[in-house]
N, C-alpha and C positions, 0 to 999 in steps of 0.2 A: 203728572205731565199736568201741567193745567189746562185749561181751555183756552187759553190763549196761544200757550203752546201751538196744541195740536192744530190752532186757525194758521198757524203763520206757517206752521209745517204742511198744512195742504195747499196753501197759496206756493207755498214756495217749491214744492214739490209738481203743480201743474205748471207753474212757470219753466220748470225744467221738462217736461213734457213737451209744452212749446219750443224750448229752446232745440230741444234731441230732435225734434223735426227738421226745423232749421237747420240743424246741423246736418242731419242726412240729406237734407237738398242739397246744401255747399257741398257737400263730400262726393253726392253721385254727381254731381255737376262739372265739381276736377278732377275727376277719377273717370279715365276712359273703360268703358265696357268690352271683354273682352269673352270671345264666343266659349272659350277651350280654358280650363284651368291655367295660372300661371302664378308662381309662388310669392314674388311680388306683388301681386295684389290682395292674396292672402294675409301677407305680412302685416300690409296696409290698413286691411279689413281690419285684423286682428288689434291693432295699435290706435284705429281709430274708437274702435269700441270701448277700450281701458282706459284710452283717455276719458269719454263720455261717461264712464263710472265712475272714474275719479272723481269727474268733477260732479257729478250728481251725487257721489258720498260728500264732499268735503262743503257741498249746502246742506246736507240733509244735518253735518254734523253741527254746522251752524247754526242750525233750528232747529231742533232738540236734542243736541249731542250722541249722535249717531242713532239714533233708536229707530228700529226698523220694526215696524207694522203693516198691517194688512192694508188700511187706507193709504198709505204710500203709496204704493205702488197702483192702486185706486186712481188717487191723484195725477200720478204720470200716466196712465192709460191718458183720465179726459183732459189732459193738457196736448197730448199728442193729438186726442180724435181732435180737438178743438182748433190744433192746429192745421189738419188736415182740412175737413171742412171749413175754416175761415178764414185762416192764413196764406194759405198755400201758394194759391194765384198769386196775391199782392208780393210776398216774399221773394216769389221767382223771377217775379218782374223787376222786383226791387235789385235783385239780386244781378239779373241781367244787365240792368242800366247800370251797376256798378262797375260790372265787369267790360262794361264796353268805355264809360268814365274814366278807370281806370289804363287801359288798354290806348283811348286815345291821348289820355294825359304824358303817359308814357313814349308815345311817336311824336308827339309835340316835342316834351324836353330832349329828345333827340337831334329833331331837326334843329329845335335852338342851341344845342349844341352843337350841334354840325356847324351852322352857322354864322353862329355869334364867338365859336372859338377853334372849331378844327378849320373851317375856311380861309378866318382870315391867318392862320398860324400858317396856312400852304401857300397864301399869296406871299406870305412875306417871308417863306425858304424860297418859295421861285424868284422873288424880287432879289434876295441876297444871294443866289447861286448866278442870275443872272451877271450881278454886281461884281460878282470873285469873278465870272471867268471872262466878262469886259476886262477887271484890273489884269487878270491874269497875260488876257492879249497884249493889251497896253507894255506891259512889262517883258514880255517876249518879244513883241517888234523891237522896244527900246534897245534893247541886250544884243537882238541882232544888228539892230544897224549900229551901234557900237562895236561888236565884233567886226563888221565889215569894214568901219572906220579903221579897227586897228589892223585888219589884215591885209588891208592894204599895202599898206608903207613895210609890215614884215614880210609878205611874200615878195616884195620887188629887195626886199635886204635877203632874203632866203635864196632868191635867183641871183646876185650879185655874191654871196659867198658860194654858192655851186659851181658860179663862173671861175672864182679868183681859186679855188681851190683846185681845180679840175678836175671835179668830180665828174663832170658830165664824160669827159673823158673814158674815166672809169665804167663809168654806166657805158657809154658806146662801146667797151670790149667786153661786157658781159653781157651785152644783147642777143651777139650769135647762140650761147650760153643758153641763156630761157626760150628763145625760138626754137629749139631744139630740144628740148627740155618740153616743149610746151607740143611739139610734133609726137613727142614718145608719147605720153599721156594721153594724146588725140586715141596714136594708133592703140592703146590699149584698150583703150573706150571701145574704140569700134571692132574688138577682137571679143570682149564682152560680150557685145549685142549680138 
């Protein structure tokens, strides 16, 4: 391994130490701390560390074809220590500002979506509903008016037919029978009560 490759490997592993420190802080910010053991958190932690190991090994593979030496671990620790002492406060402040910015952008986007798309659609649907109800009520009023106009002459015609066919005499003969049936059913109802 040449001196240039070794220097490149040292610098890349120090940068990976910085990255791991930032990744740990980011992961800690987005995961909830639970006082007792939880399988989901344990699986998340295991997956997090597997991904970090794969990222570090990928960078090492690119830097020196994956040769592992003692100074590589030393460079990782130095990079992590540099992050903890020099960049941690700055990174956490920037992370919080970024999270706040993303949340505010999301809220503004949702409000704009509501104001520019959902509210006009709601208003348009209300207007369409009102128009439909107006059209239906006008149509119903016109239909009822036409039925009244048709019903009056029809009613008189039916009344005249009723008289000419002498159905009224037949109905008058049946009235006492209907009255007796009505009295019978009323007496039966009173007996049940």
